[in-house]
C-alpha positions as CSV (number, residue, x, y, z in Angstrom):
1,M,87.8,173.3,297.2
2,P,89.7,170.4,294.6
3,N,91.7,171.9,291.9
4,P,90.4,171.2,288.6
5,H,93.8,171.3,286.7
6,T,95.4,168.1,288.3
7,D,92.5,166.8,290.3
8,L,90.9,165.5,286.8
9,A,94.4,164.7,284.7
10,D,93.7,160.9,286.4
11,I,90.6,161.0,284.9
12,V,90.5,162.6,281.7
13,T,93.1,160.0,279.2
14,P,95.4,162.1,276.8
15,L,95.2,162.6,272.9
16,P,97.0,160.1,271.1
17,P,99.6,161.6,268.7
18,P,98.0,162.8,265.5
19,L,98.1,159.7,262.7
20,A,101.2,159.9,259.6
21,P,100.0,161.5,256.6
22,A,97.9,158.3,254.8
23,A,99.2,156.0,252.2
24,T,96.4,156.4,250.1
25,D,96.4,160.1,248.6
26,G,97.5,158.9,245.5
27,L,94.9,157.9,245.4
28,Q,92.9,160.5,246.1
29,T,94.7,163.0,243.9
30,G,94.1,159.9,240.7
31,G,90.5,160.3,241.7
32,A,89.9,164.5,242.0
33,T,91.9,163.6,238.4
34,A,89.4,160.8,237.2
35,A,86.1,163.0,238.0
36,G,88.1,166.5,236.1
37,I,88.2,164.0,233.0
38,A,84.6,163.0,233.2
39,V,83.7,166.3,233.7
40,A,85.9,167.2,230.8
41,M,84.4,164.9,228.5
42,L,80.5,165.8,230.3
43,L,81.2,169.5,229.1
44,A,82.5,168.5,225.5
45,W,79.6,166.1,225.3
46,I,76.9,169.1,226.0
47,F,78.5,171.6,224.0
48,W,78.4,169.2,221.1
49,H,75.0,168.4,222.1
50,W,73.7,171.9,221.9
51,R,75.9,172.9,218.4
52,R,74.2,169.9,216.6
53,R,71.1,171.1,218.4
54,D,71.3,175.0,217.0
55,S,72.1,173.7,213.5
56,R,69.2,171.7,213.2
57,R,67.4,174.1,214.5
58,A,68.5,176.8,211.5
59,L,67.5,174.4,209.2
60,L,64.3,173.7,210.2
61,R,63.4,177.8,210.4
62,I,64.5,177.7,206.9
63,L,62.4,174.9,205.6
64,A,59.4,176.6,207.6
65,A,60.4,179.1,205.9
66,A,60.4,177.8,202.2
67,E,56.9,175.6,203.2
68,R,54.8,178.0,204.5
69,E,56.2,180.3,201.7
70,R,57.4,183.3,203.7
71,G,60.7,184.8,202.9
72,E,61.9,185.8,199.6
73,P,63.2,182.4,198.2
74,A,66.6,184.3,197.0
75,V,67.2,185.6,200.7
76,L,66.2,181.9,202.2
77,A,68.9,179.9,199.1
78,A,70.8,182.0,200.6
79,Q,70.4,181.0,204.3
80,L,70.7,177.7,203.2
81,D,73.5,177.9,201.2
82,A,75.4,179.3,204.7
83,W,74.3,176.1,206.5
84,V,75.2,174.0,204.0
85,R,79.0,175.7,204.1
86,R,79.3,176.2,207.8
87,H,77.2,172.3,209.0
88,Y,79.5,170.0,206.4
89,K,82.9,173.6,206.7
90,L,83.3,174.2,202.8
91,A,84.9,177.1,201.4
92,Q,82.4,177.1,198.9
93,T,78.8,175.6,197.5
94,C,80.2,173.8,194.1
95,A,78.8,171.0,192.2
96,A,82.1,169.4,191.6
97,Q,82.9,169.1,195.1
98,G,80.3,168.2,197.8
99,P,80.8,166.4,201.1
100,Q,81.5,162.7,201.6
101,A,79.0,161.4,202.4
102,V,77.0,162.7,199.8
103,D,76.0,160.6,196.8
104,A,77.7,163.3,193.7
105,Q,74.9,163.1,191.5
106,A,72.6,164.5,193.6
107,W,74.7,166.3,195.4
108,A,76.0,168.2,192.0
109,G,72.0,168.2,191.1
110,W,71.1,170.1,194.5
111,V,73.7,172.5,193.8
112,H,72.5,173.3,190.7
113,T,68.6,174.1,192.0
114,L,70.6,175.8,194.7
115,E,71.4,178.5,192.4
116,R,69.1,178.7,190.2
117,I,67.0,179.5,193.1
118,R,69.3,182.1,194.4
119,F,69.8,183.6,190.8
120,A,67.2,183.3,188.8
121,V,64.1,185.0,188.0
122,P,61.3,184.3,190.7
123,E,59.2,182.0,189.9
124,A,55.6,180.4,191.7
125,E,57.4,176.9,192.4
126,Q,60.8,178.1,194.3
127,H,59.3,177.7,197.5
128,A,58.3,173.8,196.8
129,A,61.6,173.4,195.3
130,L,63.5,175.1,198.0
131,A,61.3,173.2,200.8
132,A,62.9,170.0,199.2
133,L,66.3,170.8,199.0
134,C,65.9,171.4,203.3
135,R,64.5,168.1,203.3
136,S,67.2,166.7,201.4
137,A,70.0,168.6,203.2
138,R,68.1,167.1,206.7
139,T,68.8,163.9,205.4
140,W,72.0,163.7,204.5
141,A,73.1,165.6,207.5
142,G,70.6,163.3,209.9
143,V,70.1,166.0,211.7
């Protein structure tokens, strides 16, 4: 019987030596870096879009409550005030200092109407005025 270790040695070719490391390692690392940057940018865009949509939803909730006349106008006005401060990153809602993208006179009138709804005696037309304020804020904010 033939010896399998020595008799097959002539017909089986030896394996080639291992190749040297490729010179494209730098390109592969650069591709991974570019992919990482692309993923980070995509996540940042998703987060920005989610925050923007969340802000839009909050304003639309206040608008819907004002249009349906559900809820206390003073409470809804306080929510709108908080939304405006958060959206425009304001310390307080002041008629003298408004967002740069908004006309100063329109802003002052808007703030005075909001303060009247928040702090005055409840009236019949406050829900309609509050809904108009929400529509103005929606137009200014672009949401």
